[in-house]
Rosetta silent file (secondary structure, phi, psi, omega in degrees, C-alpha in Angstrom):
SEQUENCE: MSESTAGVRAAKTTANRTRMLSAARELFIERGYAATTMKAIAERAGMAVQSLYFTFANKRAILVELLDTDIAGDAEPIATMDRPWFAEALAAPAREQIRLQVVAAAEILARVAPLLEVVRSAASTDAELAEMWRTNVEQRLIVQQRLAAELVTKAALREGLSVERAADIALALTAPETYRLLVGERGWTSQEWQRWATEVLVAQLLDEG
SCORE:     score description
SCORE:     0.000 S_00000001
   1 L     0.000  129.147 -179.373  -37.760  -10.958   -4.271 S_00000001
   2 L   -71.954  162.059  179.783  -38.615   -7.288   -4.632 S_00000001
   3 H   -63.780  -37.950 -179.808  -36.011   -4.763   -5.735 S_00000001
   4 H   -67.623  -39.399  178.351  -36.124   -3.037   -2.336 S_00000001
   5 H   -64.563  -42.252  178.568  -35.613   -6.323   -0.479 S_00000001
   6 H   -62.375  -38.824  179.230  -32.659   -7.197   -2.696 S_00000001
   7 H   -65.228  -40.199  178.951  -31.179   -3.771   -2.016 S_00000001
   8 H   -64.607  -43.427 -179.638  -31.506   -4.213    1.744 S_00000001
   9 H   -64.853  -40.778  179.788  -29.840   -7.638    1.585 S_00000001
  10 H   -64.291  -40.844  179.326  -27.005   -6.316   -0.568 S_00000001
  11 H   -65.020  -39.220  178.799  -26.421   -3.442    1.844 S_00000001
  12 H   -66.380  -40.952  178.569  -26.363   -5.848    4.789 S_00000001
  13 H   -62.034  -42.759  178.664  -23.903   -8.133    3.002 S_00000001
  14 H   -64.571  -42.890 -179.985  -21.616   -5.196    2.279 S_00000001
  15 H   -63.604  -42.184  178.961  -21.837   -3.962    5.860 S_00000001
  16 H   -63.902  -40.761  179.104  -21.013   -7.432    7.234 S_00000001
  17 H   -63.014  -41.752  178.873  -18.027   -7.737    4.890 S_00000001
  18 H   -62.578  -41.587  177.581  -16.768   -4.350    6.030 S_00000001
  19 H   -62.152  -43.148  178.877  -17.072   -5.399    9.688 S_00000001
  20 H   -62.321  -46.521 -179.505  -15.117   -8.579    9.025 S_00000001
  21 H   -64.385  -41.071  179.425  -12.351   -6.736    7.203 S_00000001
  22 H   -63.583  -43.515  178.731  -12.143   -4.068    9.884 S_00000001
  23 H   -63.271  -42.212  179.888  -11.920   -6.689   12.635 S_00000001
  24 H   -63.981  -43.517  179.057   -9.233   -8.585   10.739 S_00000001
  25 H   -58.278  -47.600 -179.489   -7.162   -5.447   10.175 S_00000001
  26 H   -58.156  -45.801 -175.888   -7.274   -4.597   13.877 S_00000001
  27 H   -72.488  -39.699  177.112   -6.247   -8.092   14.929 S_00000001
  28 H   -57.681  -43.185 -177.810   -3.512   -8.519   12.335 S_00000001
  29 H   -73.463  -39.061 -179.222   -1.905   -5.291   13.520 S_00000001
  30 H   -71.190  -45.294 -169.460   -2.438   -5.991   17.232 S_00000001
  31 H  -109.481  -17.540 -171.279   -1.446   -9.680   17.307 S_00000001
  32 L    91.813  166.344 -174.640    0.335  -10.416   14.063 S_00000001
  33 L   -69.504  -48.788 -174.690   -0.752  -12.745   11.301 S_00000001
  34 L   -62.920  -37.632 -175.628    0.069  -16.104   12.869 S_00000001
  35 L   -82.212   -6.380  179.330   -1.630  -15.337   16.191 S_00000001
  36 L   -94.701  120.189  179.758   -4.844  -14.141   14.555 S_00000001
  37 L  -101.997  160.388  175.674   -7.387  -16.908   14.025 S_00000001
  38 H   -61.146  -36.573  178.478  -10.526  -16.918   11.951 S_00000001
  39 H   -62.189  -42.635  179.887  -12.458  -17.500   15.178 S_00000001
  40 H   -65.232  -38.676  178.129  -10.934  -14.381   16.726 S_00000001
  41 H   -63.475  -45.350 -179.783  -11.798  -12.314   13.649 S_00000001
  42 H   -62.021  -42.253  179.394  -15.388  -13.520   13.722 S_00000001
  43 H   -64.789  -42.425  178.974  -15.703  -12.741   17.435 S_00000001
  44 H   -64.191  -34.721 -179.847  -14.234   -9.247   16.990 S_00000001
  45 H   -81.022  -11.738 -176.799  -16.644   -8.617   14.113 S_00000001
  46 L    72.217   32.372 -178.087  -19.598   -9.965   16.100 S_00000001
  47 L  -121.383  161.771  172.539  -20.285  -12.565   13.427 S_00000001
  48 L   -72.996  141.659 -177.971  -20.582  -16.350   13.361 S_00000001
  49 H   -62.376  -29.531  177.545  -17.347  -17.978   12.273 S_00000001
  50 H   -63.585  -35.257  178.409  -19.297  -19.883    9.615 S_00000001
  51 H   -66.538  -37.370  178.641  -20.294  -16.544    8.089 S_00000001
  52 H   -64.821  -45.700  179.382  -16.658  -15.506    7.968 S_00000001
  53 H   -66.800  -30.786  177.762  -15.645  -18.706    6.190 S_00000001
  54 H   -67.125  -34.845 -177.693  -18.563  -18.307    3.788 S_00000001
  55 H   -84.389  -40.902 -179.136  -17.306  -14.829    2.863 S_00000001
  56 L  -129.186  131.943 -176.649  -13.562  -15.532    2.940 S_00000001
  57 L   -66.450  -33.461 -175.286  -11.991  -18.935    2.434 S_00000001
  58 L  -163.660  178.895 -179.188   -9.102  -18.244    4.802 S_00000001
  59 H   -63.108  -39.046 -177.536   -6.966  -15.601    6.533 S_00000001
  60 H   -60.768  -40.154  179.138   -4.788  -15.103    3.492 S_00000001
  61 H   -62.455  -38.544  177.600   -7.803  -14.133    1.385 S_00000001
  62 H   -64.649  -46.093 -178.227   -8.751  -11.538    3.984 S_00000001
  63 H   -63.505  -41.075  179.144   -5.232  -10.116    4.088 S_00000001
  64 H   -60.398  -45.093 -179.869   -5.012   -9.934    0.293 S_00000001
  65 H   -65.972  -39.753  178.065   -8.271   -7.979    0.086 S_00000001
  66 H   -61.596  -45.085  179.760   -7.180   -5.631    2.873 S_00000001
  67 H   -63.269  -46.506 -179.391   -3.874   -4.934    1.134 S_00000001
  68 H   -59.414  -44.013 -178.230   -5.494   -4.379   -2.250 S_00000001
  69 H   -69.673  -41.790 -178.291   -8.057   -1.989   -0.790 S_00000001
  70 H   -69.607  -37.089  177.467   -5.585   -0.085    1.369 S_00000001
  71 H   -65.740  -44.943 -177.545   -3.087    0.366   -1.448 S_00000001
  72 H   -75.869  -33.856 -174.912   -5.763    1.594   -3.842 S_00000001
  73 L    89.714   -1.825  177.076   -7.754    3.596   -1.323 S_00000001
  74 L  -160.581 -179.471 -177.709  -10.969    2.072   -2.650 S_00000001
  75 L   -97.732    8.739 -178.637  -12.393   -1.204   -3.904 S_00000001
  76 L   -73.326  136.610 -178.639  -12.237   -0.294   -7.598 S_00000001
  77 L   -79.612   63.663 -178.548  -10.208   -2.774   -9.717 S_00000001
  78 L  -118.534  123.340 -178.468   -7.880   -0.090  -11.089 S_00000001
  79 L   -66.350  156.351 -178.758   -4.122   -0.693  -11.140 S_00000001
  80 H   -53.977  -45.558 -175.778   -1.760    1.854   -9.591 S_00000001
  81 H   -77.155   -0.481  172.983   -0.378    2.949  -12.948 S_00000001
  82 H  -105.803    5.532 -178.855   -3.908    3.525  -14.237 S_00000001
  83 L   -80.941  150.216 -179.449   -4.788    5.846  -11.345 S_00000001
  84 H   -56.649  -38.479 -177.870   -5.300    9.597  -11.959 S_00000001
  85 H   -63.099  -32.424 -178.541   -2.426   10.591   -9.634 S_00000001
  86 H   -69.349  -44.585  177.746   -0.016    8.503  -11.701 S_00000001
  87 H   -62.841  -39.167  178.725   -1.033   10.151  -14.963 S_00000001
  88 H   -63.734  -41.376  179.092   -0.753   13.574  -13.313 S_00000001
  89 H   -65.058  -43.463 -179.433    2.773   12.786  -12.106 S_00000001
  90 H   -62.531  -32.176 -176.794    3.867   11.559  -15.531 S_00000001
  91 H   -83.800  -10.216 -174.063    2.576   14.749  -17.151 S_00000001
  92 L   -87.357  157.835  172.261    4.321   17.098  -14.683 S_00000001
  93 L   -60.032  165.571 -170.328    7.794   18.673  -14.950 S_00000001
  94 H   -53.052  -55.638 -178.052   10.614   16.751  -13.260 S_00000001
  95 H   -61.621  -40.658 -179.406   10.593   18.369   -9.803 S_00000001
  96 H   -69.045  -35.706  175.695    6.795   18.392   -9.679 S_00000001
  97 H   -58.254  -46.591  179.882    6.685   14.738  -10.740 S_00000001
  98 H   -61.044  -44.336 -179.877    8.882   13.834   -7.790 S_00000001
  99 H   -61.161  -44.225 -177.724    6.732   15.873   -5.413 S_00000001
 100 H   -66.439  -38.017  179.787    3.532   14.267   -6.707 S_00000001
 101 H   -70.791  -30.214  175.772    4.872   10.727   -6.443 S_00000001
 102 H   -70.947  -41.743  177.286    5.977   11.416   -2.862 S_00000001
 103 H   -58.642  -46.372  179.251    2.551   12.851   -1.988 S_00000001
 104 H   -63.246  -41.212  178.829    0.894    9.742   -3.427 S_00000001
 105 H   -60.823  -42.351 -179.925    3.333    7.487   -1.570 S_00000001
 106 H   -62.799  -41.799  179.747    2.525    9.224    1.724 S_00000001
 107 H   -65.067  -42.458 -179.844   -1.203    8.791    1.189 S_00000001
 108 H   -68.034  -46.016 -177.025   -0.810    5.113    0.308 S_00000001
 109 H   -66.248  -33.121  177.466    1.637    4.355    3.133 S_00000001
 110 H   -59.716  -31.581  179.368   -0.566    6.053    5.724 S_00000001
 111 H   -85.368  -43.028 -164.162   -3.183    3.428    4.872 S_00000001
 112 H  -108.230  -15.094 -175.956   -1.151    0.324    4.187 S_00000001
 113 H   -55.517  -42.715  178.795    2.203    0.543    6.020 S_00000001
 114 H   -60.764  -39.011  179.332    0.920   -1.176    9.210 S_00000001
 115 H   -72.257  -36.590  176.791   -0.438   -4.115    7.204 S_00000001
 116 H   -63.863  -32.179  175.924    2.708   -4.385    5.115 S_00000001
 117 H   -66.829  -35.274  175.241    4.649   -4.642    8.353 S_00000001
 118 H   -59.944  -45.619 -179.941    2.385   -7.574    9.299 S_00000001
 119 H   -65.496  -48.346 -178.040    3.307   -9.268    6.021 S_00000001
 120 H   -60.105  -42.713 -178.567    7.024   -8.493    6.303 S_00000001
 121 H   -65.499  -35.316 -177.774    7.186   -9.728    9.905 S_00000001
 122 H   -85.660  -11.938 -173.141    5.447  -13.004    9.083 S_00000001
 123 L   -63.317  -28.021 -176.942    7.388  -13.630    5.863 S_00000001
 124 L   -71.277  -20.636 -177.320   10.290  -15.346    7.643 S_00000001
 125 L  -121.527   -2.939 -177.519    8.074  -18.167    8.903 S_00000001
 126 L  -129.530  112.954 -174.889    5.210  -18.263    6.390 S_00000001
 127 H   -62.985  -37.975 -179.912    6.009  -19.186    2.781 S_00000001
 128 H   -65.488  -41.645  179.760    2.776  -17.722    1.416 S_00000001
 129 H   -73.864  -29.166  173.917    3.374  -14.391    3.104 S_00000001
 130 H   -61.804  -42.498  177.465    7.017  -14.430    1.996 S_00000001
 131 H   -66.571  -38.625  178.389    5.775  -14.685   -1.575 S_00000001
 132 H   -62.133  -41.688  179.668    3.224  -11.940   -0.904 S_00000001
 133 H   -65.350  -44.754  178.165    5.998   -9.665    0.406 S_00000001
 134 H   -60.203  -42.029  179.247    8.221  -10.352   -2.609 S_00000001
 135 H   -63.228  -41.904  179.676    5.335   -9.620   -4.943 S_00000001
 136 H   -63.013  -43.543  178.713    4.588   -6.343   -3.196 S_00000001
 137 H   -62.652  -43.134  179.340    8.223   -5.220   -3.453 S_00000001
 138 H   -62.203  -40.711  179.594    8.306   -6.174   -7.141 S_00000001
 139 H   -66.077  -41.285  177.375    5.109   -4.250   -7.814 S_00000001
 140 H   -64.736  -37.064  178.588    6.448   -1.159   -6.069 S_00000001
 141 H   -65.506  -41.369  178.261    9.663   -1.436   -8.070 S_00000001
 142 H   -58.610  -42.481  178.146    7.761   -1.627  -11.363 S_00000001
 143 H   -61.876  -46.171 -178.893    5.947    1.600  -10.458 S_00000001
 144 H   -67.006  -34.474  177.708    9.228    3.336   -9.587 S_00000001
 145 H   -65.286  -39.103  178.111   10.872    2.099  -12.794 S_00000001
 146 H   -67.042  -41.632  178.723    8.068    3.597  -14.867 S_00000001
 147 H   -65.243  -41.456  179.773    8.330    6.905  -13.000 S_00000001
 148 H   -66.296  -39.151  178.672   12.121    6.973  -13.364 S_00000001
 149 H   -62.338  -35.580  177.983   11.881    6.209  -17.087 S_00000001
 150 H   -74.747  -37.380 -177.871    9.574    9.201  -17.496 S_00000001
 151 H   -60.065  -40.631 -175.746   11.732   11.422  -15.303 S_00000001
 152 L   -69.284  -15.938  176.480   14.788   10.971  -17.525 S_00000001
 153 L   -81.709  -10.683 -175.457   12.831   12.318  -20.518 S_00000001
 154 L  -109.090  -28.125 -175.207   12.329   15.632  -18.684 S_00000001
 155 L  -153.257  157.722  177.812   15.612   16.284  -16.912 S_00000001
 156 L   -76.060  136.070  172.930   19.155   14.990  -16.682 S_00000001
 157 E   -79.524  162.729  176.116   19.829   12.464  -13.959 S_00000001
 158 L   -55.208  147.815 -176.353   22.920   12.807  -11.795 S_00000001
 159 L   -54.842  129.870  178.256   26.097   11.803  -13.588 S_00000001
 160 L    83.210   -1.306 -176.826   26.479    8.044  -13.753 S_00000001
 161 L   -92.184  121.897  177.430   22.958    7.381  -12.485 S_00000001
 162 L   -86.910  165.108  175.744   20.940    4.897  -14.537 S_00000001
 163 H   -60.893  -41.032 -179.835   17.169    4.728  -14.701 S_00000001
 164 H   -61.988  -43.630 -179.738   17.325    1.377  -12.895 S_00000001
 165 H   -69.718  -35.582  176.583   19.417    2.810  -10.052 S_00000001
 166 H   -60.807  -41.103  178.333   17.149    5.877   -9.831 S_00000001
 167 H   -65.423  -38.876  178.149   14.175    3.543   -9.400 S_00000001
 168 H   -62.563  -41.604  179.910   16.031    1.617   -6.681 S_00000001
 169 H   -63.056  -45.583  179.251   16.728    4.845   -4.778 S_00000001
 170 H   -65.002  -37.666  177.959   13.083    5.892   -4.960 S_00000001
 171 H   -60.109  -46.187 -178.130   11.991    2.392   -3.920 S_00000001
 172 H   -68.431  -41.870 -175.361   14.167    2.510   -0.814 S_00000001
 173 H   -69.022  -33.466 -178.698   13.294    6.060    0.165 S_00000001
 174 L  -102.013   19.306  178.862    9.531    5.503   -0.109 S_00000001
 175 L   -67.008  149.218  178.366    9.589    2.013    1.427 S_00000001
 176 H   -60.970  -30.594  178.896    6.996    1.278    4.120 S_00000001
 177 H   -64.019  -41.609  179.445    9.824    0.472    6.554 S_00000001
 178 H   -66.818  -43.799 -179.785   11.260    3.988    6.138 S_00000001
 179 H   -62.709  -45.354 -179.244    7.851    5.619    6.468 S_00000001
 180 H   -64.841  -38.252  179.939    6.981    3.626    9.598 S_00000001
 181 H   -61.079  -48.425 -174.141   10.333    4.392   11.198 S_00000001
 182 H   -82.132  -45.341 -176.730   10.047    8.152   10.780 S_00000001
 183 H   -85.507  -42.779 -176.429    6.286    8.744   10.956 S_00000001
 184 H   -79.736  -35.521 -174.320    5.214    5.806   13.100 S_00000001
 185 H  -108.980  -36.021 -176.725    8.128    5.593   15.533 S_00000001
 186 L   -94.286   -3.118  172.299   10.056    8.870   15.423 S_00000001
 187 L    83.031   14.130  175.268    6.996   11.112   15.464 S_00000001
 188 L   -66.754  149.846  169.963    7.417   12.885   12.133 S_00000001
 189 L   -82.404  162.622  177.211    4.262   14.253   10.556 S_00000001
 190 H   -60.745  -38.635 -179.594    3.293   13.094    7.097 S_00000001
 191 H   -64.466  -39.302  178.145    4.012   16.588    5.788 S_00000001
 192 H   -65.170  -42.464  178.245    7.525   16.526    7.274 S_00000001
 193 H   -62.897  -41.501  179.820    8.186   13.144    5.704 S_00000001
 194 H   -62.720  -44.114  179.161    6.921   14.388    2.336 S_00000001
 195 H   -62.057  -45.707 -179.085    9.173   17.457    2.396 S_00000001
 196 H   -63.045  -49.383 -177.526   12.186   15.363    3.383 S_00000001
 197 H   -62.641  -39.805  178.518   11.547   12.606    0.847 S_00000001
 198 H   -64.474  -47.586 -179.078   10.980   15.122   -1.947 S_00000001
 199 H   -61.743  -42.277 -178.247   14.147   17.078   -1.143 S_00000001
 200 H   -68.732  -41.714  179.546   16.269   13.927   -0.908 S_00000001
 201 H   -64.766  -42.810  177.388   14.911   12.464   -4.140 S_00000001
 202 H   -59.373  -46.072 -178.502   15.485   15.708   -6.038 S_00000001
 203 H   -66.374  -37.603 -176.288   19.049   15.879   -4.691 S_00000001
 204 H   -80.368  -29.334 -172.103   19.761   12.194   -5.353 S_00000001
 205 H  -101.436  -38.116 -171.065   18.174   11.889   -8.772 S_00000001
 206 E   -97.450  141.460  173.660   18.454   15.176  -10.653 S_00000001
 207 L   -93.805   96.949 -178.098   21.549   16.883  -12.047 S_00000001
 208 L  -109.487   15.655 -179.360   20.792   20.519  -11.340 S_00000001
 209 L   -75.585    0.000    0.000   24.376   21.724  -11.264 S_00000001
């Protein structure tokens, strides 16, 4: 096989995978996880169902890849706390750290909040998705705990506020449910949500008296 032929095949494989993932995302959000079948995904993507199964073993594998990609914003295997925005936030003064983590949260939630709602909604009846939801919450908490631990080295927290409780507050305020309620249902813009979340976090976390 020539190098050019291999390149064409690789590009086609990537394009087909992208079509499958896009079709799955649309259907998961439109119909929910349980009502979306592999056959429906293949039909929406314009692919043979056998091709879908060859690429992805099952629906859960598709959902996992969609979540990973949407959270990261790309397909690179780089953890959240190894991302440039995270390092920039850690290096910033207290107020700026909060602003930067809210900006990053808004960018991530704009991509992934609809899919996380799919997972959360299905978690009550699907044990695998319940575990996926718990894992996602735990991962978000770990990120907030690291940010809160850094924040306390730069500024005093409100009296009586522990690092653990500060992380819990940030977790709740930047939760996908909160973002979807205000931006998705109440018509807030992302910029309005960012200003509000930043102001509330500064007021709730920092002792500026």
